[in-house]
FIDODO-31126 format. One record per residue (C-alpha): residue number from 1; x, y, z. Coordinates in Angstrom, 1 decimal. Layout:
<recs>
REC,i,xx,yy,zz
REC,NUM,X,Y,Z;
...
</recs>
This chain:
<recs>
REC,i,xx,yy,zz
REC,1,99.2,182.2,149.6;
REC,2,100.3,179.8,146.9;
REC,3,98.4,179.6,143.6;
REC,4,97.4,176.2,142.2;
REC,5,100.4,175.7,140.0;
REC,6,102.8,176.9,142.7;
REC,7,101.2,174.5,145.2;
REC,8,101.4,171.6,142.7;
REC,9,105.0,172.4,142.0;
REC,10,105.9,172.6,145.7;
REC,11,104.1,169.2,146.3;
REC,12,106.0,167.7,143.4;
REC,13,109.4,168.8,144.8;
REC,14,108.5,167.4,148.2;
REC,15,107.3,164.1,146.8;
REC,16,110.2,164.0,144.4;
REC,17,112.8,164.6,147.1;
REC,18,111.3,161.8,149.2;
REC,19,111.6,159.4,146.3;
REC,20,115.2,160.5,145.6;
REC,21,116.1,160.2,149.3;
REC,22,114.7,156.7,149.4;
REC,23,116.5,155.8,146.2;
REC,24,119.7,157.2,147.7;
REC,25,119.3,155.0,150.8;
REC,26,118.5,152.0,148.6;
REC,27,121.6,152.5,146.5;
REC,28,123.7,153.0,149.7;
REC,29,122.6,149.7,151.1;
REC,30,123.1,147.9,147.8;
REC,31,126.6,149.4,147.7;
REC,32,127.4,148.2,151.2;
REC,33,125.9,144.7,150.5;
REC,34,127.8,144.4,147.2;
REC,35,131.2,144.7,148.9;
REC,36,131.1,141.1,150.3;
REC,37,129.2,139.9,147.2;
REC,38,132.0,141.2,145.0;
REC,39,134.6,139.4,147.2;
REC,40,132.5,136.2,146.9;
REC,41,132.2,136.6,143.1;
REC,42,136.0,136.9,142.9;
REC,43,136.5,133.9,145.1;
REC,44,134.2,131.6,143.0;
REC,45,135.1,133.0,139.6;
REC,46,137.2,129.9,138.6;
REC,47,134.1,127.7,139.2;
REC,48,132.1,129.8,136.8;
REC,49,134.4,129.1,133.8;
REC,50,135.3,125.6,134.8;
REC,51,133.9,123.9,131.6;
REC,52,135.7,126.4,129.4;
REC,53,139.0,125.9,131.2;
REC,54,138.6,122.1,131.1;
REC,55,139.4,122.2,127.3;
REC,56,142.9,123.5,128.0;
REC,57,145.3,120.5,128.3;
REC,58,148.4,122.4,129.5;
REC,59,148.2,122.7,133.4;
REC,60,150.4,125.8,133.5;
REC,61,148.3,127.6,130.9;
REC,62,145.1,126.5,132.6;
REC,63,146.3,127.9,136.0;
REC,64,147.3,131.2,134.3;
REC,65,143.9,131.5,132.5;
REC,66,142.0,130.7,135.7;
REC,67,143.9,133.5,137.5;
REC,68,143.3,135.9,134.6;
REC,69,139.6,135.1,134.6;
REC,70,139.4,135.6,138.3;
REC,71,141.1,138.9,138.1;
REC,72,139.0,140.2,135.3;
REC,73,135.8,139.1,137.0;
REC,74,137.0,140.7,140.3;
REC,75,137.7,144.0,138.5;
REC,76,134.3,143.9,136.8;
REC,77,132.4,143.1,140.0;
REC,78,134.6,145.3,142.1;
REC,79,133.3,148.4,140.3;
REC,80,129.8,147.8,141.7;
REC,81,130.3,149.1,145.3;
REC,82,131.9,152.4,144.5;
REC,83,129.5,153.1,141.6;
REC,84,126.4,152.4,143.8;
REC,85,127.9,154.4,146.7;
REC,86,128.8,157.4,144.5;
REC,87,125.3,157.4,143.0;
REC,88,123.8,157.3,146.5;
REC,89,125.9,160.3,147.5;
REC,90,124.9,162.3,144.4;
REC,91,121.2,161.6,144.8;
REC,92,121.4,162.4,148.5;
REC,93,123.0,165.8,147.8;
REC,94,120.4,166.4,145.0;
REC,95,117.5,165.6,147.3;
REC,96,118.8,168.2,149.7;
</recs>
């Protein structure tokens, strides 16, 4: 028979693992959803900085700057899916 503190501890572990399991599932789905979102963010990146790029008069330099902005934004946003999926995996293993 479990004592009061042991019973409370066992209940906490069960409740805590449910929360961690739900959080792992949530992070997994956010990771899956963020894959097409990161592609869309890369695709529309030049539109985000359009007013800044409008101040550049050289068309060649503007094209290079837009491409560089797109690549940097894509790299930044492209880290979201693996980060969320790895966190989901870690939490799922921790929940047992």
